[in-house]
C-alpha positions in Angstrom: 98.8 215.9 131.6 96.8 216.8 128.7 96.6 220.2 127.3 93.2 221.8 126.2 93.8 223.7 123.1 90.6 225.6 120.9 90.3 223.7 117.7 88.0 226.6 116.2 89.0 227.6 112.8 89.1 231.0 111.2 90.2 232.5 108.5 93.3 235.0 108.3 93.6 238.1 105.8 94.2 236.2 102.8 90.8 233.8 103.5 93.0 230.7 104.7 91.3 228.5 107.7 93.9 228.3 110.6 93.4 226.7 113.9 93.1 228.9 116.8 95.4 226.7 118.9 94.9 229.1 122.0 95.8 226.7 125.2 92.1 227.0 127.1 93.1 224.6 130.0 95.5 221.8 131.7 94.2 218.6 132.8 95.6 216.2 134.9 95.8 212.4 134.5 92.9 212.3 137.4 90.9 214.5 135.9 91.5 212.6 132.3 90.5 209.5 133.7 87.4 210.7 135.3 86.3 212.3 131.7 86.2 209.1 130.8 83.3 207.9 133.1 81.5 211.3 133.4 78.6 211.8 131.5 78.8 215.0 131.8 81.4 217.2 129.2 83.1 220.0 130.7 82.7 223.3 128.1 85.3 225.7 127.7 85.5 228.8 126.2 87.7 230.6 124.3 88.8 234.5 124.7 90.0 234.4 121.7 87.4 233.5 119.3 84.4 235.1 117.7 81.8 235.0 120.3 80.0 232.8 118.7 82.5 230.5 118.0 83.9 230.4 121.5 82.6 227.2 123.1 84.4 223.5 123.7 83.1 220.2 125.0 85.2 217.6 125.6 84.8 214.1 126.9 85.5 210.4 125.4 83.7 208.8 122.4 82.0 205.2 122.3 85.3 203.8 121.0 87.3 205.8 124.1 89.0 208.6 122.2 89.4 211.8 123.5 87.0 214.3 121.2 86.9 217.9 121.2 83.8 219.2 119.9 83.1 222.9 118.7 79.7 223.9 120.4 77.0 225.3 117.3 75.4 227.8 119.8 75.9 228.9 123.6 75.1 226.3 126.1 72.2 226.6 128.5 74.0 226.9 132.0 71.4 226.3 134.8 72.6 226.8 137.9 71.6 224.7 140.8 68.5 225.5 143.6 71.2 225.1 146.7 73.9 227.3 144.5 75.2 229.4 147.3 77.3 232.5 146.3 78.6 235.8 148.3 79.3 239.2 146.8 82.8 240.6 146.9 83.2 244.5 147.2 86.4 245.6 145.7 87.4 249.3 147.0 90.3 251.5 146.2 91.7 254.1 148.6 92.4 257.2 147.0 95.0 259.5 148.3 
């Protein structure tokens, strides 16, 4: 299993750059193997980092090494035409 941790860098109070390190996901060995052949790379969002630095993409490069890429901007998500969903109403009973 592989743990996916945030690689965003930020400055602390003293101006020193620190890597975030927050755990974003844990991938099974099968999921890691799928990354080797899949052309679409999964995108993760770090809730701890600044809104402009939250997006990470993981995948394998040409040499077969697992890479983490911090995206420069918010990725464009395009929902599929056949995407179906249901609305869920959450009600709290009072009294």
